[in-house]
N, C-alpha and C positions, 0 to 999 in steps of 0.2 A: 531511557531517560526518565527522570522523576516527573510525575504529573502533579498538577496543583491541587486537584480534587482528591482528598483522602490519601495523598502521597503514594498512589498506586504507580507502578512502573508502566511506561508505555514504550512501544517500539516504533521506530520511524523507518519506513521503507523509502528509499530514494533511488531515482534513476533506473527504473526497470525498462530496459530496451532490448528488443529482439529484432534482429535483421529481418527485413521484409521477406527475404528469400526463405527464412526459417519459421515464419509465422504458420500457425496451424499444427506445429509439431509438439505442442504442449510444453515447450521449453519455459515460457513465461509462467505458466501455471505451476510447473515444478519449482521454479525459483521462488515464487511467492509462497507456495505451500511450505517449502523448506524454511523460509524466513519466519513464517508463522510458528512452525514447530520450534525453531530456535528461540523465538520470543517467549513462547509458553514455557520452555525449559528454563528460561531465566526469570520466570515469575511475572512477566508483563501481563497487565490486565487488559490491554488493548493494543492493536496495531493500527497505525495511521500513516497516511501519505497524502501528497497532493497530486492532482492530475490535471492536465491542460483542458480547459473548457471546450476547446475546439476538436477534441478527440472522442467522439461518441463510441467508436469501436472499443477504445480502451475502457470507457465507462461501463459498457456492457460486459467486458471481460472481468472487471473487478466485481461488478454486481453478481455475476455468475459464480464467483468464488465466495460470495456472502458478504461483501462490503456494502455499506450503506452510505449514500451521499448525505451526510448529516450536517455539514457546515459549509459556509462560503469562505474560501481562502482569500487572503489579502497579503500583499507584499509591497515593499518599498525598496527600490533600487538605490543604493548609496554610492 
């Protein structure tokens, strides 16, 4: 998707879910790394996503992959 700052492309990752029985098998890591590679291939300047505040294990997972919690997300249900 186009970004507002400098018109750089950004990629949005949504809905990464791995069954609890399959966690620890690096499936999520492979999915996210592939999404990053595809994003780079399409010229994206950054990859972004939202994650639930109540999931500290997920936060550690993304931080281990190099993501930084840089913003506070907000939403409004319509």
